[in-house]
N, C-alpha and C positions, 0 to 999 in steps of 0.2 A: 881180891880174888872172889869170884862168884861161882856158884854151883849151877850149871846149866842142865836142864832136862829136855832132851830133844827126841821127838818121835820121827820115825821114818828115816833113820840115820844111815842106812846101809848104802845109799846112793844119792845122786842128785844134790839138791839143796841141803838135805839133811846131813849128808856126809861133809859137804863143804862148810856148813855152819859149825859142825863138830870140829873140823880141822882149824877153822878160824878162831873159835873160842879157845881151843887148846893153845894155839899160837899166841893168843893174847894173855895167857897165863891163868886161864880159868880151869876149874874142874868140870868135867862133862860126864853126864849120864846119857850115853847114846843108846837109844832103844830102837829095835826093829824086830820084825817077825823072825828074821835070821840074824841075831845079834853078833854071832861069831864072825860074820863077814866084815863087820866094822873093825874089829880088832886086827883082822888080817890086812886091812888096807891102811891101818895106822899102827904098825907094829912097834914104833918107838915112843908111843904115848906114855907108857909107864903107868904109875899109880894114879895119875890125874884123870885117866879115862876108865870109866866103868861101863861095860857093855851088858845090857839086860834085854832078854826077849820080851817083846810087848806086841800084842795084837790089839789095835784100838777098838775092835769090835767085840772084845772080850773083857767085861768089867773086872773079873778076877785077875786077869793078866795085868791090867792097868794098876790095880791096887798093889799087887805083888811087886811090880816094878817100882812104884813110888816108895813102898816100904823098904825095899832093898836100897834105893838111893839114899834115903834118910839114915838107914842103918850105917851106910858107908861114909857119908859126908856130913850128916847131921842136919842138913837143911836143903832146900831148893830155893834158888833166887830167881832164876829165869826159866820159864816154861816156853818152849817153842813147839807149837802144834803144826807140824810139817807133814805128817803122813797123809797121803791122799792118793786118789786114783782118778782117771779121766774117762770121759765118754764123748766121742765125737760122732754125732749123728743128728739128723733132723729130729725135732721134738716128736713128730709123729712116728718116726722110725724107732724110737727108743722104747723097748718093751718094758713091762712092769718089773721083771726080775732085774734087769740091768739098771733101771732107775733106782730101785731100792738098794741095790748093792753099792752104788755110788754114794747115796745118802748115808748109808751105814758107816762108811769110811770117812767121808768128807764133812759130815754134819754131826751125826750122833757120836762119832769117834772123838773129835776134839771136845765136844761137850762133856763126855765121860771123863776124859783126861783132866779137864779143868776141874770137874767136881772132886777128883781125887787130890789135886794139887792145891786148889784155892784155900782149903782150911789151913794149910801151912803158911801160905803167904799172908792170910788175914791175921793169923797169930803173930807172925813176925812184924806185921804192919809195914812191910816193904816187899818189893819184888817186882817182876815184870812178866806179863803174859804177852807173847808174840804169836799171833795167829797168821799163818801163811794163807793169803787169799790169792788173787790172780788179776791180771789185766781184765779178764772177763767177769770179775766180781763187781765191776763198775760199768764197763762198756763192753757189752757182749757182741757176738757176731754169729752168722749162720753156722749151724753145725754144733755150736757150743751151748745150746740152750739149757740142757739138763745139767751139764757140768757147771755152767754159769749160775744156775739157780742154787746149786749147793754153795757156791762162793758168795752169792747174794745173801744166803742165810747166815754164813759165817760173818759177813760184814754187818748184818743186822744185830746179831747177838753180841758181837764184839764192840760195836759202838755203844750199846747199852751197858755192857760190862764195864766199859771205861768210866761211865758216870757213876756206876755202883761201887767201883773199887777205889776211885780217886780219893774219897774221904778217908780211906783206910791206908793210904800211902802206897798203893800198888798201881803201877803203870800198865797200860794196855796199848798195844800197837798192832795195826793191820799192815802186813807187807804185801804189796801188789806187784808181783813181777810180770813183765811181759814175756816174750819168747826168749828163753835162755838155753844155752847149749848143754842141757842135761839129757837124760834118756826119757823124758816125759812123753815124747812122741813115739817111743818104741811100743810095740804091741804088748809088752809086759806091763806097761803103765797105762796105756790108753786103749780102751775098748772102742769098738765101732758097732753100729747097729747091725743086727742080723738080717733085717729085711730092708733092703735098699729100695727106695721108691723113686722111679725115674723122674717124676715131676720135680724132685728136689735136686736134680743134677746141676742146675746152674747156681745153686746156693750151697746147701750142705755138701753136695757131691763135689763141688769145686773146692770147698774148704778141705775136704778129705784129701783131694789130690795135692793141694798146696801144702798141707801139713806133711805129707809124705816127702815132698821135695825139700822141705825146710829142715827135716830131721837131721840133727847134728850139724846144721849150718845156721842155727839161730844167731841173732845178733848179740844177745846178752852173754856176759862172762859170769858164770855162777860163782867163781872164786871171789870176784870183785863184789858181787851181791852179798856173799856171806860176810865179807869183811865190813861192808856197810851196815849190815844187821848187827854185828857184834859192836861196832862203833856207836850206833844210836842207843844201844842198851846201856852204854856207859855215860850217856848224857843225863843231866839232872831233869830235863823236861823233854822226854822223847815225844815224837809226833804220834797222833792217832793213826795217820796214814803215811806209809812210806812207799810211794810208787817207784818202781825200779825199771830203768830202761827207757831209751828214747821212744820206742814204740808205745809204751804205756802212756808217757806224757802226751804224745800226739793223739792217742785214742781218747784220753781223758779230756783234753782241750776241745776236741771235736764234739764230744758228748755234752760238755758243759755249754758250748756255744749253741748246739741244737736244742738243748733243754731250755735255755734262756729264751731263745726265739719262740719256741712253742708256748712257753709260759706267757710271754708277752702277747702273742697272737690270740690266745684264748683266755686272757685275764678277765675280759668282760663277762664271759660265761661263768667263770668261777665266782666272780663277785655277785652275779645275779641270783645266786642260790641261797643267800642269807635271808632271814626274816626281815620284813620291812620294819 
């Protein structure tokens, strides 16, 4: 039995991971800005579920939640950085306030939560950090530039974190879901740019239209994804990357093929810049 600490647990992936971890026999600290909503959706969880309010943009809220978790269960074994928000707009359409708000939640939030939990994992010399990225954390698309950039940041510090924590016995995994049938595309989770620029209608505008039509009709099953995440956390050598969904695999394969072709096409230029 492990103790899971999950952010953004009131809905979507966070709620499903909480449900799957409980079903697997684990103890779960489910955190959210409105933590009571988690208990209402999981009324039969009993003492194995602790719900705690947590705002990932508030350092004191984070530390209080971690302290409460340790006071109740004595340890934390698996950290799932799931809380996040989206922004669907062309890069130029994304105003400064909206960009900063997304970075506060998606980048500075998980960094702050990690700083609060990692001392425990280092002391234990075991544990697992699972950071939720996205299909666009590796292969982006029009309209997702700012959101993708936050996930690129998560991918960058998570890759490095893996190398830093490996000698200490702590595992690190990036989960990269495609489009799953959560409420991520709802207005409550996904912001749009305030100033729509007509020139981007065929690109970011088309993506906005497509996302609205895809809402709650996404191909991915979040319950299956949650069970996969809980399963890999139980393996002795979990992966650095866990892409989820056929759409993610197709996008990743296409990017890798494109990257390899461009690398080969321009290799002679790269090699020409070394000292003779």
